[in-house]
C-alpha positions as CSV (number, residue, x, y, z in Angstrom):
1,M,102.7,71.3,81.2
2,A,99.9,73.4,81.7
3,K,99.6,77.5,79.7
4,D,100.0,80.2,81.8
5,K,96.4,82.1,81.5
6,I,95.6,85.9,81.3
7,A,93.7,87.5,83.9
8,Y,92.5,90.9,84.9
9,V,93.3,92.8,88.1
10,C,91.8,96.0,89.4
11,S,95.0,98.3,90.4
12,N,92.9,100.5,92.9
13,C,91.2,97.5,95.2
14,G,92.8,94.3,93.6
15,Q,89.9,93.0,92.2
16,E,90.7,89.7,89.7
17,S,88.1,89.2,86.5
18,P,88.4,86.7,83.8
19,K,88.0,89.4,81.2
20,W,88.2,92.7,81.0
21,I,85.6,95.0,82.1
22,G,85.2,99.1,82.3
23,K,84.0,99.7,85.8
24,C,85.3,97.7,89.0
25,P,82.5,95.9,90.7
26,A,84.0,96.1,94.0
27,C,85.8,99.5,94.0
28,G,83.2,101.0,91.4
29,R,86.4,102.8,89.9
30,W,86.7,102.8,86.1
31,N,89.5,102.0,83.6
32,T,91.2,100.5,86.5
33,F,91.6,96.6,84.7
34,Q,95.1,95.9,83.7
35,E,95.9,92.2,82.2
36,I,98.5,90.2,83.8
37,K,99.9,86.9,83.2
38,V,98.9,84.0,85.8
39,A,101.7,81.2,85.3
40,A,100.1,77.8,86.0
41,T,101.1,76.3,89.6
42,P,102.5,72.7,88.8
43,S,101.1,69.8,90.7
44,R,102.8,69.0,93.9
45,G,102.6,65.0,93.6
46,G,99.3,64.7,92.1
47,F,97.1,63.8,95.5
48,A,93.4,62.8,94.6
49,A,90.9,64.5,97.1
50,G,90.2,61.4,98.8
51,S,93.3,59.9,98.7
52,P,95.5,59.1,102.3
53,S,98.0,61.0,101.3
54,A,95.6,64.1,101.3
55,A,94.4,63.4,103.9
56,S,97.6,62.8,106.0
57,V,98.6,66.5,104.7
58,A,95.4,67.7,106.1
59,G,95.9,66.1,109.3
60,R,99.7,67.3,109.6
61,A,98.5,70.6,108.5
62,L,95.9,70.7,111.7
63,R,98.4,69.6,113.8
64,T,100.7,72.4,113.3
65,S,97.8,75.4,113.4
66,R,95.0,74.9,116.1
67,P,92.4,77.3,117.6
68,V,93.8,79.1,121.0
69,R,91.5,80.7,123.8
70,L,92.0,84.1,124.5
71,R,93.4,83.4,127.8
72,E,96.2,80.8,126.9
73,I,98.2,83.8,125.0
74,A,101.1,84.9,126.6
75,D,100.9,88.6,127.7
76,Q,104.4,90.5,126.7
77,D,105.5,94.1,125.8
78,E,106.5,94.4,122.4
79,R,109.9,96.1,122.7
80,R,110.2,99.0,119.5
81,I,113.4,99.8,118.5
82,S,114.1,103.7,118.4
83,M,114.8,105.2,115.4
84,R,116.5,108.2,117.1
85,D,114.1,110.5,115.3
86,G,111.9,111.9,117.5
87,E,109.3,113.0,114.7
88,L,109.4,109.6,113.2
89,D,109.0,108.1,116.5
90,R,106.3,109.8,117.0
91,V,104.7,108.9,114.2
92,L,105.5,105.3,114.6
93,G,103.7,105.1,118.1
94,G,106.9,105.0,120.2
95,G,109.4,103.4,117.6
96,L,109.4,100.8,115.1
97,V,108.0,97.1,116.0
98,P,109.9,94.1,115.5
99,G,108.1,91.8,112.6
100,S,106.5,94.9,111.3
101,I,106.7,95.6,108.0
102,V,105.6,99.8,106.8
103,L,105.4,101.3,104.1
104,L,106.7,105.3,103.3
105,G,105.2,106.8,100.1
106,G,105.4,110.7,98.6
107,E,106.3,112.3,95.6
108,P,109.0,112.0,93.7
109,G,111.6,114.1,95.0
110,I,110.0,115.1,98.3
111,G,112.8,113.2,100.2
112,K,111.7,109.7,101.3
113,S,115.3,108.3,100.6
114,T,116.7,111.2,102.2
115,L,114.8,110.3,105.0
116,L,115.4,106.8,105.5
117,L,118.8,106.9,104.5
118,Q,119.6,109.8,107.2
119,T,117.8,107.7,110.3
120,V,119.3,104.1,109.2
121,L,122.8,105.8,109.4
122,S,122.2,106.9,113.0
123,L,121.6,103.0,114.3
124,N,125.1,102.3,114.9
125,N,123.8,99.6,117.5
126,L,122.0,97.7,114.3
127,R,122.9,95.8,111.6
128,I,121.1,97.4,108.6
129,L,121.0,96.0,104.9
130,Y,119.7,99.1,102.2
131,V,118.4,97.1,99.5
132,S,118.2,100.0,96.6
133,G,116.4,99.3,93.2
134,E,117.1,102.9,92.0
135,E,120.5,104.2,92.6
136,S,124.0,102.7,92.2
137,A,126.1,102.0,95.6
138,H,128.4,105.2,94.4
139,Q,125.2,107.5,94.4
140,L,124.1,106.2,97.8
141,K,127.6,106.6,99.2
142,M,128.1,110.4,98.1
143,R,124.8,110.7,99.3
144,A,125.9,109.1,103.1
145,E,128.7,111.3,103.1
146,R,127.2,114.5,102.5
147,I,124.4,113.5,105.3
148,N,126.0,112.1,107.5
149,P,130.1,112.5,107.4
150,A,131.0,109.8,109.8
151,A,129.2,107.3,108.0
152,K,132.1,106.1,105.7
153,D,133.6,104.5,109.0
154,S,130.4,102.4,109.6
155,D,131.2,98.5,109.5
156,T,126.9,98.1,110.5
157,F,125.6,99.7,107.1
158,L,125.2,97.5,104.0
159,I,124.3,98.3,100.4
160,L,122.9,95.9,98.2
161,C,121.9,97.1,94.5
162,E,119.5,94.5,93.5
163,T,115.9,94.3,92.1
164,S,115.9,90.2,92.2
165,L,113.6,89.3,94.8
166,E,115.3,85.6,95.1
167,T,118.3,87.2,95.4
168,I,117.7,90.1,97.5
169,F,116.7,87.1,100.2
170,G,119.5,84.9,99.5
171,H,121.8,88.3,100.8
172,I,119.6,88.7,103.5
173,E,120.2,84.9,105.0
174,E,123.9,85.3,104.6
175,V,123.9,89.0,105.9
176,Q,121.3,88.2,108.7
177,P,120.4,92.1,109.0
178,D,118.3,93.9,112.2
179,L,116.2,96.0,109.5
180,V,116.0,95.7,106.4
181,V,115.1,98.8,103.8
182,V,113.8,98.1,100.3
183,D,113.6,101.5,97.7
184,S,111.5,101.3,96.0
185,I,109.1,98.4,96.1
186,Q,107.8,99.0,92.5
187,T,111.6,98.6,91.4
188,I,111.6,94.9,92.8
189,A,110.5,91.5,90.8
190,T,110.4,87.8,91.2
191,E,110.8,85.2,88.9
192,T,107.5,83.3,89.8
193,V,105.7,86.2,88.2
194,E,106.0,86.6,84.4
195,S,105.8,90.6,83.9
196,S,107.2,93.6,84.4
197,A,108.8,95.3,88.0
198,G,106.2,97.9,89.1
199,S,102.9,95.9,88.2
200,I,99.9,95.1,90.1
201,A,101.0,91.1,90.5
202,Q,104.4,92.0,91.3
203,V,104.4,94.6,93.6
204,R,101.4,92.1,95.4
205,E,103.7,89.3,95.4
206,C,106.9,90.7,96.5
207,A,105.2,92.5,99.5
208,S,103.5,89.5,100.1
209,S,106.7,87.8,100.2
210,L,108.8,90.3,102.3
211,L,105.3,90.2,105.0
212,R,106.4,86.6,105.5
213,F,109.7,87.4,105.9
214,A,109.2,89.6,108.3
215,K,106.1,87.7,110.4
216,T,108.5,84.8,110.5
217,S,111.9,86.0,111.5
218,G,111.1,89.2,113.6
219,V,113.3,91.4,111.4
220,P,111.3,94.5,110.3
221,V,111.0,95.7,107.0
222,V,111.0,99.5,105.9
223,L,109.2,100.0,101.9
224,I,109.4,103.0,100.1
225,G,106.6,103.5,97.7
226,H,106.3,105.6,94.7
227,I,102.6,107.6,94.3
228,T,100.7,108.2,91.1
229,K,99.5,111.7,89.8
230,E,96.5,111.5,91.9
231,G,98.6,110.9,94.9
232,T,97.5,107.8,95.7
233,L,99.9,105.0,96.5
234,A,101.0,103.2,93.2
235,G,100.3,99.5,93.2
236,P,97.4,97.5,93.8
237,K,95.2,98.4,96.8
238,I,95.6,95.9,98.7
239,L,99.6,96.9,99.2
240,E,98.7,99.2,102.3
241,H,95.9,96.3,103.7
242,I,99.2,93.9,103.5
243,V,101.7,96.4,105.3
244,D,101.4,97.1,109.2
245,T,102.0,100.8,108.6
246,V,101.1,103.5,106.0
247,I,103.2,106.9,106.3
248,Q,102.7,109.5,103.7
249,F,105.3,112.0,103.3
250,E,104.3,115.6,102.4
251,G,105.0,118.9,101.2
252,D,105.8,121.0,98.4
253,Q,109.3,121.4,96.8
254,H,109.2,125.0,96.8
255,Y,109.4,125.3,100.5
256,T,111.6,123.7,102.9
257,Y,108.8,122.1,105.1
258,R,107.7,118.3,105.1
259,I,105.0,116.9,106.8
260,L,105.2,113.2,107.9
261,R,101.4,111.8,108.4
262,S,100.4,108.4,109.4
263,I,97.6,106.7,107.1
264,K,97.3,103.4,108.6
265,N,99.1,102.2,111.9
266,R,98.4,98.8,113.7
267,F,100.7,100.0,116.6
268,G,100.1,103.2,117.3
269,S,97.8,106.5,116.8
270,T,96.9,107.4,112.8
271,S,97.0,111.5,114.6
272,E,100.3,111.9,114.9
273,L,102.2,114.4,113.0
274,G,106.0,115.1,112.4
275,I,107.6,118.0,110.6
276,Y,110.7,118.2,109.0
277,E,112.6,121.2,107.1
278,M,114.8,120.6,104.3
279,T,118.3,121.6,104.5
280,Q,121.8,121.1,102.1
281,D,122.6,118.9,105.1
282,G,119.3,116.4,105.2
283,L,116.4,117.1,106.4
284,R,116.2,118.6,110.2
285,Q,113.6,118.0,112.7
286,V,111.1,121.0,113.9
287,S,110.5,120.2,117.6
288,N,108.9,123.6,117.8
289,P,107.5,124.4,114.1
290,S,105.2,127.5,115.8
291,E,108.2,129.6,115.9
292,L,109.4,128.7,112.3
293,L,105.4,129.1,110.7
294,L,104.9,132.7,112.4
295,S,106.3,135.8,110.3
296,E,108.0,138.6,113.0
297,E,107.3,141.0,109.6
298,H,104.0,141.5,109.6
299,D,103.3,144.1,112.4
300,G,101.2,147.5,110.5
301,L,100.3,144.7,107.7
302,S,96.9,144.0,106.8
303,G,95.5,140.6,105.7
304,V,97.4,138.5,108.5
305,A,95.7,137.0,111.5
306,I,97.1,134.4,113.3
307,S,95.0,130.9,114.5
308,A,95.4,128.5,117.3
309,A,95.6,124.9,115.1
310,I,95.8,121.1,116.0
311,E,97.2,118.9,113.3
312,G,96.9,115.7,114.5
313,V,97.3,115.6,118.2
314,R,99.8,118.3,117.7
315,P,99.2,122.3,118.2
316,F,101.0,124.8,116.6
317,L,100.0,128.3,115.7
318,M,99.4,129.0,111.7
319,E,99.6,132.6,110.0
320,T,96.8,133.0,107.9
321,Q,97.1,135.9,105.0
322,A,94.4,137.1,103.1
323,L,94.1,139.3,100.2
324,V,90.9,141.2,98.7
325,S,91.0,143.2,95.6
326,S,88.6,144.4,93.1
327,A,87.6,142.1,90.6
328,A,89.5,143.0,87.1
329,Y,87.2,141.2,85.2
330,G,83.1,140.5,85.7
331,T,83.7,137.0,87.6
332,P,85.3,137.4,91.2
333,Q,88.4,135.2,91.7
334,R,88.3,132.8,94.9
335,Q,91.8,131.6,95.4
336,A,93.1,129.2,98.2
337,T,96.5,127.6,98.9
338,G,96.5,125.4,101.7
339,F,92.7,125.8,102.5
340,D,89.8,123.9,101.6
341,Q,88.6,126.6,98.6
342,R,84.6,125.0,98.8
343,R,85.2,126.1,102.7
344,L,86.4,129.6,101.8
345,N,83.3,130.2,99.5
346,M,81.0,129.1,102.6
347,L,82.7,131.4,104.9
348,L,82.6,134.5,102.3
349,A,79.0,134.1,102.2
350,V,78.4,134.1,105.9
351,L,80.7,137.4,105.9
352,E,78.4,138.7,103.2
353,K,75.2,137.1,104.5
354,R,75.5,137.4,108.3
355,V,77.9,140.5,108.7
356,G,76.7,142.6,106.0
357,F,80.1,143.2,104.2
358,K,79.7,143.1,100.7
359,L,82.4,140.9,99.0
360,M,80.6,140.0,95.5
361,Q,82.7,142.4,93.4
362,K,86.0,141.7,95.1
363,D,88.6,138.7,94.5
364,V,89.6,136.9,97.3
365,F,92.7,135.3,98.0
366,I,93.9,132.9,100.9
367,N,97.1,131.9,102.0
368,I,98.4,129.7,104.7
369,A,102.4,130.5,105.5
370,G,104.6,128.1,105.5
371,G,103.5,126.0,102.5
372,L,101.2,123.8,105.4
373,R,97.9,122.2,104.1
374,S,95.5,122.3,106.8
375,T,91.7,120.9,107.3
376,D,91.4,122.1,111.3
377,M,87.8,123.7,111.1
378,G,89.4,126.0,113.7
379,L,90.8,128.1,111.0
380,D,87.6,129.5,109.8
381,L,87.7,132.6,112.6
382,S,91.0,133.4,111.2
383,I,90.3,133.4,107.6
384,I,87.3,135.5,108.1
385,A,89.3,138.0,110.6
386,A,92.5,138.1,107.8
387,V,89.4,138.8,104.4
388,L,88.0,141.4,106.5
389,S,91.1,143.1,107.7
390,S,92.4,143.0,104.1
391,N,89.0,144.4,102.8
392,V,89.4,147.4,105.4
393,D,92.9,147.7,105.3
394,T,93.1,147.7,108.9
395,P,95.8,145.7,110.5
396,I,94.9,143.2,113.7
397,E,96.7,144.1,116.7
398,T,100.0,142.0,117.6
399,G,99.5,139.6,120.5
400,W,96.1,138.6,119.3
401,C,95.4,134.9,118.0
402,M,92.0,133.1,117.5
403,C,90.9,129.6,116.9
404,G,86.8,128.9,116.3
405,E,84.6,127.0,113.7
406,V,82.3,129.2,112.1
407,G,78.4,127.8,111.6
408,L,76.2,128.7,108.5
409,S,74.2,131.0,111.2
410,G,77.3,133.0,111.7
411,E,77.8,131.4,115.1
412,V,81.2,130.4,116.7
413,R,81.0,127.1,117.2
414,P,83.8,125.0,119.6
415,V,86.9,123.5,118.6
416,S,88.3,120.5,120.1
417,R,91.7,120.4,122.3
418,I,91.2,124.0,123.4
419,E,93.3,123.8,126.2
420,Q,96.3,122.9,124.0
421,R,95.7,125.7,121.8
422,V,95.4,128.3,124.5
423,Q,98.7,126.6,126.0
424,E,100.9,126.9,122.7
425,A,99.4,130.6,122.2
426,A,100.7,131.6,125.8
427,K,104.0,129.6,125.7
428,L,104.7,132.1,122.6
429,G,104.1,135.1,124.2
430,F,100.8,136.3,122.8
431,Q,98.6,138.4,125.2
432,H,95.0,137.3,123.8
433,I,93.0,134.5,122.3
434,I,89.2,134.7,120.7
435,I,87.7,131.2,121.4
436,P,84.3,130.2,121.3
437,R,81.8,131.0,124.6
438,Y,81.3,126.9,124.8
439,N,85.0,126.2,125.3
440,M,85.0,128.1,128.6
441,R,84.0,125.3,130.4
442,A,87.6,123.9,130.1
443,F,89.0,126.8,132.0
444,A,86.7,127.1,134.9
445,N,89.0,128.3,138.0
446,K,92.3,127.9,135.8
447,K,95.1,130.0,134.9
448,T,96.0,130.1,131.4
449,G,98.5,133.0,131.4
450,I,97.0,134.4,128.3
451,E,93.5,136.9,128.2
452,L,90.5,134.8,126.9
453,H,87.9,136.2,125.2
454,P,85.0,134.8,124.6
455,V,82.8,134.8,121.7
456,R,79.1,133.3,120.5
457,K,79.0,135.0,116.9
458,V,81.3,136.2,114.2
459,E,80.3,139.8,115.1
460,E,81.4,139.8,118.7
461,A,84.9,138.1,117.5
462,L,85.2,141.1,114.6
463,R,84.3,143.7,117.0
464,L,86.8,142.7,119.7
465,L,89.6,143.1,116.3
466,F,88.4,146.2,114.7
467,G,86.4,147.7,117.5
């Protein structure tokens, strides 16, 4: 009987090594190799390499799979499964593709299980198998009745509390579901790997087995995955390569808003974005986030500017808040919530060098209202306007919004999707919007319903706002 051997696998990229090494040669990360036991593969008949039996086996393999010309492949439209959730369908690219495998990741307590549970409870026309390795059936029933009171009478929603992969496949064969949900992949273990659940080898083998099941049966599988303290999905990096779609559920537990963002999608765009609001009865879809993100209580208050931003391909208006005060200590503070702090330092340097406002001895705090985080360059102009408004203690007039990227020379650079930004501002009743002058080409002989103010430099924008 062959003995088991020890191998070392990188937890970041899945690179294997016969011995432990400090730095992974594939991804360059340090101290990521973990020890796993690899079971010896028993011989299946002991064919020699050149024996007739081995040749016949190879011949059968060649007959079952052969190269196919591109023109010989039949054209067919994938019938997507609607999840009856507009935000989730948008992020998936129009619905769930049969035979696909989707990975949903997020921080603990962010609402991953709640999102999937309330979604599958609304699919009355499908037979759902919800596999839970973390909660008991009684806990799931209590949550399901709280989210959807009519769920207790459902005959198509089945709950299985199991962590053995072989047992799960046995129940799948018996139930014949139309959709399988696994919560979570880190709790599932297979008997073919001698390691604890959640290890690199277990996660990789279980995910591969579920992928083979999804592709051969055409039944879509949705996996819930944990993330590490660094914010990356737990387990080997190969887990993200195996699945068809990777969705990240983001948000701050101290705020009610949640963002569903697609990181990888083989069947759609990765630019889509879904927004939810956490309530006592579950997650509520936010179809118009601009109205919720804008506060009506800032009239007459300084340090507040409205920006027409783009997240993915979705436009909405953000409220940027700034507070500038005298530094209490020798070194002034620079803090940003929801915005890149390094970019904030760059914008403050531009404001001081190109515009002439001295902020070296001032504390500057920036906040994006609603707990959102944005990397849109179009926020630059509103950040500078909010900082200056707080510095001179002069509020920006109601009805003004802006968008534009600020360069190191103080120029206002063009931004993408300018028409969508302007339409969103006009829809919410704004009368004036400041845009880069280069973007005016998109509005030649067009009526927008809002007055456009093109600017070329930061000084021009500040002159419009503060006179």
